[in-house]
Backbone atoms as SQL, in Angstrom:
CREATE TABLE atoms (id INTEGER PRIMARY KEY, chain TEXT, resi INTEGER, resn TEXT, atom TEXT, x REAL, y REAL, z REAL);
INSERT INTO atoms VALUES
  (1, 'A', 1, 'MET', 'N', 3.655, 28.008, 11.554),
  (2, 'A', 1, 'MET', 'CA', 4.732, 29.145, 11.699),
  (3, 'A', 1, 'MET', 'C', 4.617, 29.830, 13.085),
  (4, 'A', 2, 'LYS', 'N', 3.471, 30.175, 13.175),
  (5, 'A', 2, 'LYS', 'CA', 3.249, 30.516, 14.726),
  (6, 'A', 2, 'LYS', 'C', 3.995, 29.747, 15.706),
  (7, 'A', 3, 'LYS', 'N', 3.871, 28.614, 15.568),
  (8, 'A', 3, 'LYS', 'CA', 4.078, 27.448, 16.465),
  (9, 'A', 3, 'LYS', 'C', 5.793, 27.365, 16.409),
  (10, 'A', 4, 'THR', 'N', 6.350, 27.533, 15.422),
  (11, 'A', 4, 'THR', 'CA', 7.813, 27.350, 15.081),
  (12, 'A', 4, 'THR', 'C', 8.266, 28.555, 15.936),
  (13, 'A', 5, 'ILE', 'N', 8.033, 29.914, 15.688),
  (14, 'A', 5, 'ILE', 'CA', 8.364, 31.148, 16.239),
  (15, 'A', 5, 'ILE', 'C', 8.193, 30.898, 17.803),
  (16, 'A', 6, 'LEU', 'N', 6.910, 30.495, 18.303),
  (17, 'A', 6, 'LEU', 'CA', 6.736, 30.007, 19.579),
  (18, 'A', 6, 'LEU', 'C', 7.803, 29.268, 20.367),
  (19, 'A', 7, 'ALA', 'N', 8.123, 27.879, 19.629),
  (20, 'A', 7, 'ALA', 'CA', 8.860, 27.077, 20.000),
  (21, 'A', 7, 'ALA', 'C', 10.374, 27.694, 20.070),
  (22, 'A', 8, 'ALA', 'N', 10.805, 28.574, 19.036),
  (23, 'A', 8, 'ALA', 'CA', 11.967, 29.140, 19.053),
  (24, 'A', 8, 'ALA', 'C', 12.340, 29.843, 20.373),
  (25, 'A', 9, 'ALA', 'N', 11.217, 30.834, 20.483),
  (26, 'A', 9, 'ALA', 'CA', 11.125, 31.583, 21.716),
  (27, 'A', 9, 'ALA', 'C', 11.576, 30.871, 22.993),
  (28, 'A', 10, 'VAL', 'N', 10.634, 29.761, 23.182),
  (29, 'A', 10, 'VAL', 'CA', 10.707, 29.110, 24.300),
  (30, 'A', 10, 'VAL', 'C', 12.114, 28.416, 24.707),
  (31, 'A', 11, 'LEU', 'N', 12.444, 27.805, 23.419),
  (32, 'A', 11, 'LEU', 'CA', 13.942, 27.464, 23.221),
  (33, 'A', 11, 'LEU', 'C', 15.139, 28.161, 23.661),
  (34, 'A', 12, 'ALA', 'N', 14.824, 29.422, 23.111),
  (35, 'A', 12, 'ALA', 'CA', 15.983, 30.449, 23.332),
  (36, 'A', 12, 'ALA', 'C', 15.802, 30.898, 24.811),
  (37, 'A', 13, 'GLY', 'N', 14.536, 30.790, 25.385),
  (38, 'A', 13, 'GLY', 'CA', 14.798, 31.253, 27.064),
  (39, 'A', 13, 'GLY', 'C', 15.418, 30.187, 27.649),
  (40, 'A', 14, 'VAL', 'N', 15.190, 28.807, 27.462),
  (41, 'A', 14, 'VAL', 'CA', 15.802, 27.894, 28.184),
  (42, 'A', 14, 'VAL', 'C', 17.097, 27.883, 27.969),
  (43, 'A', 15, 'VAL', 'N', 17.445, 28.301, 26.945),
  (44, 'A', 15, 'VAL', 'CA', 19.036, 28.121, 26.529),
  (45, 'A', 15, 'VAL', 'C', 19.820, 29.122, 27.258),
  (46, 'A', 16, 'ALA', 'N', 19.104, 30.377, 27.258),
  (47, 'A', 16, 'ALA', 'CA', 19.642, 31.569, 27.782),
  (48, 'A', 16, 'ALA', 'C', 19.785, 31.714, 29.224),
  (49, 'A', 17, 'ALA', 'N', 18.582, 30.729, 29.801),
  (50, 'A', 17, 'ALA', 'CA', 18.465, 30.964, 31.287),
  (51, 'A', 17, 'ALA', 'C', 19.728, 30.796, 32.164),
  (52, 'A', 18, 'PRO', 'N', 20.543, 29.639, 31.918),
  (53, 'A', 18, 'PRO', 'CA', 21.771, 29.404, 32.663),
  (54, 'A', 18, 'PRO', 'C', 22.907, 30.509, 32.564),
  (55, 'A', 19, 'VAL', 'N', 22.702, 31.229, 31.465),
  (56, 'A', 19, 'VAL', 'CA', 23.630, 32.214, 31.071),
  (57, 'A', 19, 'VAL', 'C', 23.599, 33.171, 32.192),
  (58, 'A', 20, 'PHE', 'N', 22.379, 33.805, 32.543),
  (59, 'A', 20, 'PHE', 'CA', 22.277, 34.669, 33.332),
  (60, 'A', 20, 'PHE', 'C', 22.287, 33.731, 34.805),
  (61, 'A', 21, 'ALA', 'N', 21.757, 32.849, 35.098),
  (62, 'A', 21, 'ALA', 'CA', 21.960, 32.001, 36.473),
  (63, 'A', 21, 'ALA', 'C', 23.273, 32.241, 37.050),
  (64, 'A', 22, 'GLY', 'N', 24.210, 32.012, 36.141),
  (65, 'A', 22, 'GLY', 'CA', 25.558, 32.380, 36.603),
  (66, 'A', 22, 'GLY', 'C', 25.958, 33.601, 37.225),
  (67, 'A', 23, 'ASP', 'N', 25.201, 34.627, 36.860),
  (68, 'A', 23, 'ASP', 'CA', 25.780, 35.720, 37.556),
  (69, 'A', 23, 'ASP', 'C', 25.162, 35.869, 38.972),
  (70, 'A', 24, 'ASP', 'N', 24.277, 35.247, 39.334),
  (71, 'A', 24, 'ASP', 'CA', 23.770, 35.496, 40.747),
  (72, 'A', 24, 'ASP', 'C', 24.406, 34.453, 41.675),
  (73, 'A', 25, 'MET', 'N', 25.315, 34.889, 42.404),
  (74, 'A', 25, 'MET', 'CA', 26.024, 33.992, 43.374),
  (75, 'A', 25, 'MET', 'C', 25.544, 34.039, 44.691),
  (76, 'A', 26, 'ALA', 'N', 24.902, 34.848, 44.820),
  (77, 'A', 26, 'ALA', 'CA', 24.388, 35.252, 46.393),
  (78, 'A', 26, 'ALA', 'C', 24.186, 33.842, 47.152),
  (79, 'A', 27, 'GLY', 'N', 24.773, 33.801, 48.335),
  (80, 'A', 27, 'GLY', 'CA', 24.435, 32.514, 48.940),
  (81, 'A', 27, 'GLY', 'C', 25.757, 31.651, 48.798),
  (82, 'A', 28, 'MET', 'N', 26.785, 31.900, 47.626),
  (83, 'A', 28, 'MET', 'CA', 27.644, 31.055, 47.535),
  (84, 'A', 28, 'MET', 'C', 28.948, 31.186, 48.595),
  (85, 'A', 29, 'ASN', 'N', 29.423, 30.464, 49.299),
  (86, 'A', 29, 'ASN', 'CA', 30.546, 30.708, 50.369),
  (87, 'A', 29, 'ASN', 'C', 31.846, 30.346, 49.255),
  (88, 'A', 30, 'MET', 'N', 32.596, 31.324, 48.759),
  (89, 'A', 30, 'MET', 'CA', 33.710, 30.916, 47.992),
  (90, 'A', 30, 'MET', 'C', 34.956, 30.847, 48.646),
  (91, 'A', 31, 'SER', 'N', 34.820, 31.012, 49.889),
  (92, 'A', 31, 'SER', 'CA', 36.017, 31.323, 50.845),
  (93, 'A', 31, 'SER', 'C', 36.329, 29.744, 51.464),
  (94, 'A', 32, 'ALA', 'N', 35.219, 28.871, 51.308),
  (95, 'A', 32, 'ALA', 'CA', 35.445, 27.511, 52.061),
  (96, 'A', 32, 'ALA', 'C', 36.563, 26.815, 51.105),
  (97, 'A', 33, 'LYS', 'N', 37.194, 25.913, 52.432),
  (98, 'A', 33, 'LYS', 'CA', 38.633, 25.311, 51.642),
  (99, 'A', 33, 'LYS', 'C', 38.198, 24.000, 51.238),
  (100, 'A', 34, 'PRO', 'N', 38.807, 23.585, 50.579),
  (101, 'A', 34, 'PRO', 'CA', 38.503, 22.531, 49.678),
  (102, 'A', 34, 'PRO', 'C', 38.275, 21.214, 51.192),
  (103, 'A', 35, 'ALA', 'N', 37.258, 20.022, 50.858),
  (104, 'A', 35, 'ALA', 'CA', 37.030, 19.137, 51.859),
  (105, 'A', 35, 'ALA', 'C', 38.508, 18.565, 52.232),
  (106, 'A', 36, 'VAL', 'N', 39.253, 18.028, 51.090),
  (107, 'A', 36, 'VAL', 'CA', 40.366, 17.468, 51.358),
  (108, 'A', 36, 'VAL', 'C', 41.542, 18.204, 50.555),
  (109, 'A', 37, 'MET', 'N', 42.638, 18.352, 51.164),
  (110, 'A', 37, 'MET', 'CA', 43.712, 19.265, 50.504),
  (111, 'A', 37, 'MET', 'C', 44.962, 18.445, 51.052),
  (112, 'A', 38, 'LYS', 'N', 45.604, 17.810, 49.945),
  (113, 'A', 38, 'LYS', 'CA', 46.935, 17.178, 49.948),
  (114, 'A', 38, 'LYS', 'C', 48.001, 18.112, 49.982),
  (115, 'A', 39, 'VAL', 'N', 48.925, 17.451, 50.938),
  (116, 'A', 39, 'VAL', 'CA', 50.150, 18.577, 51.014),
  (117, 'A', 39, 'VAL', 'C', 51.076, 17.525, 50.883),
  (118, 'A', 40, 'ALA', 'N', 51.855, 17.347, 50.121),
  (119, 'A', 40, 'ALA', 'CA', 53.048, 16.748, 49.773),
  (120, 'A', 40, 'ALA', 'C', 54.407, 17.419, 50.046),
  (121, 'A', 41, 'SER', 'N', 55.283, 16.633, 50.845),
  (122, 'A', 41, 'SER', 'CA', 56.472, 16.875, 50.873),
  (123, 'A', 41, 'SER', 'C', 57.295, 16.880, 49.595),
  (124, 'A', 42, 'ASN', 'N', 58.164, 18.129, 49.316),
  (125, 'A', 42, 'ASN', 'CA', 58.997, 17.802, 48.103),
  (126, 'A', 42, 'ASN', 'C', 60.157, 17.050, 48.384),
  (127, 'A', 43, 'SER', 'N', 60.302, 16.593, 49.550),
  (128, 'A', 43, 'SER', 'CA', 61.779, 15.851, 49.968),
  (129, 'A', 43, 'SER', 'C', 60.871, 14.224, 49.974),
  (130, 'A', 44, 'ALA', 'N', 59.781, 14.040, 50.015),
  (131, 'A', 44, 'ALA', 'CA', 59.142, 12.666, 50.510),
  (132, 'A', 44, 'ALA', 'C', 60.003, 11.519, 49.538),
  (133, 'A', 45, 'LEU', 'N', 60.490, 10.358, 50.033),
  (134, 'A', 45, 'LEU', 'CA', 61.319, 9.468, 49.310),
  (135, 'A', 45, 'LEU', 'C', 60.041, 7.945, 49.262),
  (136, 'A', 46, 'THR', 'N', 60.271, 7.275, 48.451),
  (137, 'A', 46, 'THR', 'CA', 59.301, 6.034, 48.361),
  (138, 'A', 46, 'THR', 'C', 60.501, 4.856, 48.381),
  (139, 'A', 47, 'ASP', 'N', 60.158, 3.847, 49.085),
  (140, 'A', 47, 'ASP', 'CA', 61.011, 2.825, 49.312),
  (141, 'A', 47, 'ASP', 'C', 60.724, 1.962, 47.690),
  (142, 'A', 48, 'ALA', 'N', 61.783, 1.508, 47.279),
  (143, 'A', 48, 'ALA', 'CA', 62.123, 0.745, 46.167),
  (144, 'A', 48, 'ALA', 'C', 62.952, -0.377, 46.125),
  (145, 'A', 49, 'GLU', 'N', 62.756, -1.124, 44.995),
  (146, 'A', 49, 'GLU', 'CA', 64.089, -2.241, 45.015),
  (147, 'A', 49, 'GLU', 'C', 64.260, -2.344, 43.510),
  (148, 'A', 50, 'VAL', 'N', 65.698, -2.311, 43.200),
  (149, 'A', 50, 'VAL', 'CA', 66.292, -2.314, 42.046),
  (150, 'A', 50, 'VAL', 'C', 66.032, -3.320, 41.168),
  (151, 'A', 51, 'LYS', 'N', 65.259, -3.624, 40.170),
  (152, 'A', 51, 'LYS', 'CA', 65.217, -4.921, 39.366),
  (153, 'A', 51, 'LYS', 'C', 66.133, -4.864, 38.193),
  (154, 'A', 52, 'LYS', 'N', 66.451, -3.640, 37.346),
  (155, 'A', 52, 'LYS', 'CA', 67.291, -3.689, 36.263),
  (156, 'A', 52, 'LYS', 'C', 68.008, -2.238, 36.318),
  (157, 'A', 53, 'VAL', 'N', 69.307, -2.247, 35.606),
  (158, 'A', 53, 'VAL', 'CA', 69.915, -1.252, 35.884),
  (159, 'A', 53, 'VAL', 'C', 70.325, -1.080, 34.101),
  (160, 'A', 54, 'ASP', 'N', 70.394, -0.179, 33.409),
  (161, 'A', 54, 'ASP', 'CA', 70.646, 0.004, 32.066),
  (162, 'A', 54, 'ASP', 'C', 71.582, 1.340, 31.886),
  (163, 'A', 55, 'ALA', 'N', 72.877, 1.055, 32.159),
  (164, 'A', 55, 'ALA', 'CA', 74.014, 2.362, 31.915),
  (165, 'A', 55, 'ALA', 'C', 73.797, 2.957, 30.581),
  (166, 'A', 56, 'THR', 'N', 73.595, 2.070, 29.521),
  (167, 'A', 56, 'THR', 'CA', 73.440, 2.837, 28.243),
  (168, 'A', 56, 'THR', 'C', 72.571, 3.732, 27.982),
  (169, 'A', 57, 'THR', 'N', 71.379, 3.519, 28.309),
  (170, 'A', 57, 'THR', 'CA', 70.247, 4.332, 28.244),
  (171, 'A', 57, 'THR', 'C', 70.103, 5.069, 29.343),
  (172, 'A', 58, 'GLY', 'N', 70.575, 4.945, 30.523),
  (173, 'A', 58, 'GLY', 'CA', 70.146, 5.647, 31.792),
  (174, 'A', 58, 'GLY', 'C', 68.805, 5.410, 32.659),
  (175, 'A', 59, 'MET', 'N', 68.538, 4.197, 31.943),
  (176, 'A', 59, 'MET', 'CA', 67.172, 3.826, 32.742),
  (177, 'A', 59, 'MET', 'C', 67.268, 2.749, 34.198),
  (178, 'A', 60, 'VAL', 'N', 66.762, 2.939, 34.966),
  (179, 'A', 60, 'VAL', 'CA', 66.683, 2.060, 36.046),
  (180, 'A', 60, 'VAL', 'C', 65.267, 1.534, 35.991),
  (181, 'A', 61, 'THR', 'N', 65.100, 0.242, 36.263),
  (182, 'A', 61, 'THR', 'CA', 63.822, -0.438, 36.701),
  (183, 'A', 61, 'THR', 'C', 63.687, -0.663, 37.955),
  (184, 'A', 62, 'LEU', 'N', 62.542, -0.050, 38.979),
  (185, 'A', 62, 'LEU', 'CA', 62.418, -0.304, 40.166),
  (186, 'A', 62, 'LEU', 'C', 60.625, -0.975, 40.139),
  (187, 'A', 63, 'LYS', 'N', 60.685, -1.902, 41.408),
  (188, 'A', 63, 'LYS', 'CA', 59.802, -2.261, 41.988),
  (189, 'A', 63, 'LYS', 'C', 59.379, -1.165, 43.063),
  (190, 'A', 64, 'HIS', 'N', 58.513, -0.601, 42.981),
  (191, 'A', 64, 'HIS', 'CA', 58.408, 0.697, 44.220),
  (192, 'A', 64, 'HIS', 'C', 56.965, 1.008, 44.597),
  (193, 'A', 65, 'GLY', 'N', 56.947, 1.401, 45.908),
  (194, 'A', 65, 'GLY', 'CA', 55.758, 2.075, 46.515),
  (195, 'A', 65, 'GLY', 'C', 55.068, 2.969, 46.033),
  (196, 'A', 66, 'ALA', 'N', 53.863, 3.260, 46.463),
  (197, 'A', 66, 'ALA', 'CA', 53.212, 4.562, 45.642),
  (198, 'A', 66, 'ALA', 'C', 53.720, 5.723, 45.612),
  (199, 'A', 67, 'LEU', 'N', 53.722, 6.315, 44.708),
  (200, 'A', 67, 'LEU', 'CA', 54.498, 7.592, 44.385),
  (201, 'A', 67, 'LEU', 'C', 53.584, 8.669, 44.340),
  (202, 'A', 68, 'GLU', 'N', 53.052, 9.050, 45.512),
  (203, 'A', 68, 'GLU', 'CA', 52.061, 9.969, 45.441),
  (204, 'A', 68, 'GLU', 'C', 51.837, 11.298, 44.944),
  (205, 'A', 69, 'ASN', 'N', 53.469, 12.062, 44.752),
  (206, 'A', 69, 'ASN', 'CA', 53.459, 13.028, 43.828),
  (207, 'A', 69, 'ASN', 'C', 53.266, 13.077, 42.773),
  (208, 'A', 70, 'VAL', 'N', 53.398, 12.056, 42.113),
  (209, 'A', 70, 'VAL', 'CA', 53.002, 12.134, 40.410),
  (210, 'A', 70, 'VAL', 'C', 51.806, 10.896, 40.369),
  (211, 'A', 71, 'GLY', 'N', 50.822, 10.588, 41.377),
  (212, 'A', 71, 'GLY', 'CA', 49.657, 9.900, 41.241),
  (213, 'A', 71, 'GLY', 'C', 50.030, 8.641, 40.760),
  (214, 'A', 72, 'MET', 'N', 50.763, 7.658, 41.134),
  (215, 'A', 72, 'MET', 'CA', 51.222, 6.321, 40.393),
  (216, 'A', 72, 'MET', 'C', 50.824, 5.411, 41.565),
  (217, 'A', 73, 'PRO', 'N', 50.469, 4.242, 41.437),
  (218, 'A', 73, 'PRO', 'CA', 50.295, 3.220, 42.445),
  (219, 'A', 73, 'PRO', 'C', 51.301, 2.612, 42.449),
  (220, 'A', 74, 'PRO', 'N', 51.729, 1.466, 43.384),
  (221, 'A', 74, 'PRO', 'CA', 52.822, 0.647, 43.541),
  (222, 'A', 74, 'PRO', 'C', 52.846, -0.325, 42.434),
  (223, 'A', 75, 'MET', 'N', 54.269, -0.324, 41.675),
  (224, 'A', 75, 'MET', 'CA', 54.288, -1.362, 40.815),
  (225, 'A', 75, 'MET', 'C', 55.800, -1.256, 40.365),
  (226, 'A', 76, 'THR', 'N', 56.089, -1.978, 39.134),
  (227, 'A', 76, 'THR', 'CA', 57.331, -2.122, 38.539),
  (228, 'A', 76, 'THR', 'C', 57.556, -1.239, 37.461),
  (229, 'A', 77, 'MET', 'N', 58.442, -0.465, 37.352),
  (230, 'A', 77, 'MET', 'CA', 58.630, 0.470, 36.312),
  (231, 'A', 77, 'MET', 'C', 60.050, 1.134, 35.929),
  (232, 'A', 78, 'ALA', 'N', 60.494, 1.227, 34.513),
  (233, 'A', 78, 'ALA', 'CA', 61.550, 1.946, 34.347),
  (234, 'A', 78, 'ALA', 'C', 61.536, 3.218, 34.358),
  (235, 'A', 79, 'PHE', 'N', 62.708, 3.703, 34.685),
  (236, 'A', 79, 'PHE', 'CA', 62.543, 5.116, 34.965),
  (237, 'A', 79, 'PHE', 'C', 63.969, 6.058, 34.406),
  (238, 'A', 80, 'GLU', 'N', 63.940, 7.116, 33.990),
  (239, 'A', 80, 'GLU', 'CA', 65.057, 7.594, 33.538),
  (240, 'A', 80, 'GLU', 'C', 65.924, 8.181, 35.034),
  (241, 'A', 81, 'ALA', 'N', 66.918, 8.277, 34.909),
  (242, 'A', 81, 'ALA', 'CA', 67.781, 8.447, 36.118),
  (243, 'A', 81, 'ALA', 'C', 68.297, 10.106, 35.497),
  (244, 'A', 82, 'LYS', 'N', 68.038, 11.339, 36.530),
  (245, 'A', 82, 'LYS', 'CA', 68.522, 12.544, 36.509),
  (246, 'A', 82, 'LYS', 'C', 69.951, 12.604, 36.056),
  (247, 'A', 83, 'ASP', 'N', 70.603, 11.690, 36.555),
  (248, 'A', 83, 'ASP', 'CA', 72.421, 11.821, 36.060),
  (249, 'A', 83, 'ASP', 'C', 72.967, 10.564, 36.176),
  (250, 'A', 84, 'ALA', 'N', 73.966, 10.405, 35.484),
  (251, 'A', 84, 'ALA', 'CA', 74.563, 9.038, 35.348),
  (252, 'A', 84, 'ALA', 'C', 74.937, 8.804, 36.617),
  (253, 'A', 85, 'SER', 'N', 75.556, 9.329, 37.427),
  (254, 'A', 85, 'SER', 'CA', 76.006, 8.899, 38.656),
  (255, 'A', 85, 'SER', 'C', 75.051, 7.859, 39.620),
  (256, 'A', 86, 'MET', 'N', 73.659, 8.425, 39.237),
  (257, 'A', 86, 'MET', 'CA', 72.514, 7.169, 40.059),
  (258, 'A', 86, 'MET', 'C', 72.682, 5.876, 39.374),
  (259, 'A', 87, 'VAL', 'N', 72.918, 5.844, 38.208),
  (260, 'A', 87, 'VAL', 'CA', 72.890, 4.675, 37.586),
  (261, 'A', 87, 'VAL', 'C', 74.064, 3.743, 37.985),
  (262, 'A', 88, 'LYS', 'N', 75.055, 4.407, 38.094),
  (263, 'A', 88, 'LYS', 'CA', 76.445, 3.733, 38.395),
  (264, 'A', 88, 'LYS', 'C', 76.145, 3.134, 39.886),
  (265, 'A', 89, 'GLN', 'N', 75.655, 3.667, 40.946),
  (266, 'A', 89, 'GLN', 'CA', 75.650, 3.404, 41.960),
  (267, 'A', 89, 'GLN', 'C', 74.801, 2.414, 42.471),
  (268, 'A', 90, 'VAL', 'N', 74.062, 1.945, 41.808),
  (269, 'A', 90, 'VAL', 'CA', 72.927, 0.924, 42.250),
  (270, 'A', 90, 'VAL', 'C', 72.981, -0.124, 41.303),
  (271, 'A', 91, 'HIS', 'N', 72.661, -1.511, 42.042),
  (272, 'A', 91, 'HIS', 'CA', 72.607, -2.681, 41.170),
  (273, 'A', 91, 'HIS', 'C', 71.435, -3.519, 41.338),
  (274, 'A', 92, 'GLU', 'N', 71.334, -4.477, 40.538),
  (275, 'A', 92, 'GLU', 'CA', 70.129, -5.189, 40.621),
  (276, 'A', 92, 'GLU', 'C', 69.966, -6.142, 42.226),
  (277, 'A', 93, 'GLY', 'N', 68.709, -5.770, 42.838),
  (278, 'A', 93, 'GLY', 'CA', 68.602, -6.359, 43.887),
  (279, 'A', 93, 'GLY', 'C', 68.578, -5.268, 45.068),
  (280, 'A', 94, 'ASP', 'N', 69.453, -4.324, 44.677),
  (281, 'A', 94, 'ASP', 'CA', 69.612, -3.191, 45.769),
  (282, 'A', 94, 'ASP', 'C', 68.061, -2.556, 46.282),
  (283, 'A', 95, 'LYS', 'N', 68.135, -2.453, 47.467),
  (284, 'A', 95, 'LYS', 'CA', 67.202, -1.688, 48.335),
  (285, 'A', 95, 'LYS', 'C', 67.450, 0.007, 48.241),
  (286, 'A', 96, 'VAL', 'N', 66.504, 0.947, 47.697),
  (287, 'A', 96, 'VAL', 'CA', 66.546, 2.101, 47.543),
  (288, 'A', 96, 'VAL', 'C', 65.372, 2.905, 48.013),
  (289, 'A', 97, 'ARG', 'N', 65.751, 4.222, 48.267),
  (290, 'A', 97, 'ARG', 'CA', 64.748, 5.363, 48.233),
  (291, 'A', 97, 'ARG', 'C', 64.708, 6.233, 47.408),
  (292, 'A', 98, 'VAL', 'N', 63.655, 6.601, 46.611),
  (293, 'A', 98, 'VAL', 'CA', 63.881, 7.561, 45.399),
  (294, 'A', 98, 'VAL', 'C', 62.381, 8.532, 45.495),
  (295, 'A', 99, 'ARG', 'N', 63.122, 9.359, 44.781),
  (296, 'A', 99, 'ARG', 'CA', 62.007, 10.463, 44.407),
  (297, 'A', 99, 'ARG', 'C', 61.904, 10.670, 43.041),
  (298, 'A', 100, 'VAL', 'N', 60.783, 10.498, 42.539),
  (299, 'A', 100, 'VAL', 'CA', 60.389, 10.455, 40.996),
  (300, 'A', 100, 'VAL', 'C', 59.423, 11.734, 40.815),
  (301, 'A', 101, 'GLU', 'N', 59.764, 12.446, 39.742),
  (302, 'A', 101, 'GLU', 'CA', 59.004, 13.733, 39.162),
  (303, 'A', 101, 'GLU', 'C', 59.000, 13.746, 38.030),
  (304, 'A', 102, 'ASN', 'N', 57.939, 14.222, 37.610),
  (305, 'A', 102, 'ASN', 'CA', 57.419, 14.375, 36.231),
  (306, 'A', 102, 'ASN', 'C', 58.290, 15.858, 35.535),
  (307, 'A', 103, 'VAL', 'N', 59.567, 15.215, 34.907),
  (308, 'A', 103, 'VAL', 'CA', 60.488, 16.344, 34.221),
  (309, 'A', 103, 'VAL', 'C', 60.317, 16.292, 32.848),
  (310, 'A', 104, 'ASN', 'N', 59.528, 17.633, 32.214),
  (311, 'A', 104, 'ASN', 'CA', 59.553, 17.665, 31.023),
  (312, 'A', 104, 'ASN', 'C', 58.559, 16.640, 30.362),
  (313, 'A', 105, 'GLY', 'N', 57.657, 15.832, 31.098),
  (314, 'A', 105, 'GLY', 'CA', 57.032, 14.776, 30.331),
  (315, 'A', 105, 'GLY', 'C', 57.410, 13.657, 30.400),
  (316, 'A', 106, 'THR', 'N', 58.720, 13.681, 31.449),
  (317, 'A', 106, 'THR', 'CA', 59.213, 12.075, 31.225),
  (318, 'A', 106, 'THR', 'C', 59.464, 11.956, 33.166),
  (319, 'A', 107, 'LEU', 'N', 59.049, 10.598, 33.429),
  (320, 'A', 107, 'LEU', 'CA', 58.776, 10.352, 34.898),
  (321, 'A', 107, 'LEU', 'C', 60.626, 9.917, 34.967),
  (322, 'A', 108, 'THR', 'N', 61.006, 10.869, 35.973),
  (323, 'A', 108, 'THR', 'CA', 62.456, 11.036, 36.122),
  (324, 'A', 108, 'THR', 'C', 62.864, 10.616, 37.622),
  (325, 'A', 109, 'ILE', 'N', 63.793, 9.998, 37.921),
  (326, 'A', 109, 'ILE', 'CA', 64.482, 9.895, 39.299),
  (327, 'A', 109, 'ILE', 'C', 65.140, 11.040, 39.279),
  (328, 'A', 110, 'VAL', 'N', 64.974, 11.657, 40.527),
  (329, 'A', 110, 'VAL', 'CA', 65.828, 12.899, 41.006),
  (330, 'A', 110, 'VAL', 'C', 66.651, 12.807, 42.296),
  (331, 'A', 111, 'LYS', 'N', 66.089, 12.052, 42.898),
  (332, 'A', 111, 'LYS', 'CA', 66.927, 11.631, 44.255),
  (333, 'A', 111, 'LYS', 'C', 66.940, 10.214, 44.288),
  (334, 'A', 112, 'LEU', 'N', 67.907, 9.661, 44.906),
  (335, 'A', 112, 'LEU', 'CA', 68.164, 8.159, 44.927),
  (336, 'A', 112, 'LEU', 'C', 69.109, 7.894, 46.158),
  (337, 'A', 113, 'GLU', 'N', 68.773, 7.322, 47.025),
  (338, 'A', 113, 'GLU', 'CA', 69.564, 6.884, 48.299),
  (339, 'A', 113, 'GLU', 'C', 69.669, 5.449, 48.513),
  (340, 'A', 114, 'LYS', 'N', 70.513, 4.909, 48.323),
  (341, 'A', 114, 'LYS', 'CA', 70.805, 3.501, 48.784),
  (342, 'A', 114, 'LYS', 'C', 70.446, 3.063, 50.170),
  (343, 'A', 115, 'GLN', 'N', 69.950, 2.114, 50.233),
  (344, 'A', 115, 'GLN', 'CA', 69.359, 1.819, 51.830),
  (345, 'A', 115, 'GLN', 'C', 70.564, 0.582, 52.116),
  (346, 'A', 116, 'PRO', 'N', 70.974, 0.336, 53.401),
  (347, 'A', 116, 'PRO', 'CA', 71.813, -0.561, 54.268),
  (348, 'A', 116, 'PRO', 'C', 71.135, -1.898, 53.864);
């Protein structure tokens, strides 16, 4: 019985120690800036090629470069277009520059420029 109480006391001390250790932040430099800070331009466009256009669903399939602002590597993927005029202005094979953003949980083309 004495061993059980002693073990519980020791365990309680070990478990409680981290709780109190968090209060002592002496020596911590909380004003330091992160080592790497990404600043993405809100207007950054990515080169892409139109692979498919579906006017009925408003989807455009793009073979695109890295979409840094949404953390997506280069790939081919279908995206919803923000408005129907975007879908009407492009055709399969067109070279474009796009801005894709997460709009209410859906990756959406919010800006599209046809390239000459």
